[in-house]
C-alpha positions in Angstrom: 151.7 130.5 386.8 152.8 133.4 389.0 151.2 134.1 392.3 151.6 136.9 394.8 150.9 137.0 398.6 151.8 139.5 401.3 151.3 140.2 405.0 151.1 136.6 406.2 152.2 137.6 409.7 153.0 134.2 411.1 149.6 132.7 410.2 151.0 129.3 409.1 147.7 127.4 408.9 146.2 130.2 406.7 149.3 130.2 404.6 149.1 126.4 404.0 145.4 126.7 403.3 146.1 129.3 400.6 148.9 127.1 399.1 146.4 124.2 399.0 143.9 126.4 397.2 146.5 127.5 394.7 147.7 124.0 394.1 151.2 125.4 393.7 153.3 123.3 391.4 157.1 123.2 391.1 157.0 125.2 387.8 154.9 127.9 389.4 156.4 131.0 391.2 155.0 132.5 394.4 156.3 135.9 395.3 155.7 136.9 399.0 155.8 140.6 399.4 157.0 140.9 402.9 155.7 140.8 406.4 155.8 137.0 407.0 157.0 137.5 410.6 155.5 139.3 413.6 152.1 139.1 415.2 151.0 135.5 414.4 152.1 132.4 416.3 154.2 130.5 413.6 156.4 132.8 411.5 159.3 130.4 411.8 157.3 127.6 410.3 156.5 129.8 407.3 160.1 130.9 406.9 161.4 127.3 407.1 158.7 126.2 404.6 159.7 128.9 402.2 163.4 128.1 402.5 162.7 124.5 401.4 160.9 125.6 398.2 162.9 127.3 395.5 159.8 128.5 393.7 158.8 130.7 396.6 160.5 134.1 396.5 160.4 136.2 399.6 160.9 139.9 399.3 161.5 141.2 402.8 159.2 143.8 404.3 159.5 146.2 407.3 158.7 143.4 409.8 161.6 141.3 408.5 163.9 144.3 408.6 163.0 144.7 412.3 163.6 140.9 412.9 166.8 140.7 410.8 169.3 140.3 413.6 167.4 137.1 414.7 166.5 135.9 411.2 170.3 135.8 410.4 170.4 132.7 412.6 168.4 130.8 409.9 170.8 131.7 407.1 173.7 129.4 406.2 177.1 130.6 407.5 178.2 131.5 403.9 175.6 134.2 403.8 176.0 135.8 407.2 178.2 138.6 405.8 175.2 140.1 404.1 173.6 143.1 405.6 170.8 145.5 404.6 171.9 148.9 403.3 171.6 151.7 405.9 169.9 154.9 405.0 170.7 158.2 406.6 167.8 160.4 407.8 
């Protein structure tokens, strides 16, 4: 099964409650369409949870883009060379 979530904004308990309701299995895919961080109290818990589960795919949103300099600290050293493309305005 394929599931989609977005705009979790650091609400770890709500996130876990939704996962429980979905009964997400290893063969399922969960796409999170950005905005995991900012506003709520536990964005790091959500990010760490997602990093441990290969069937959760996080597509970064504007809140992650703003937090990217700090989020790079969570990424293994072999990926620290990655950056977001810049756009000229």
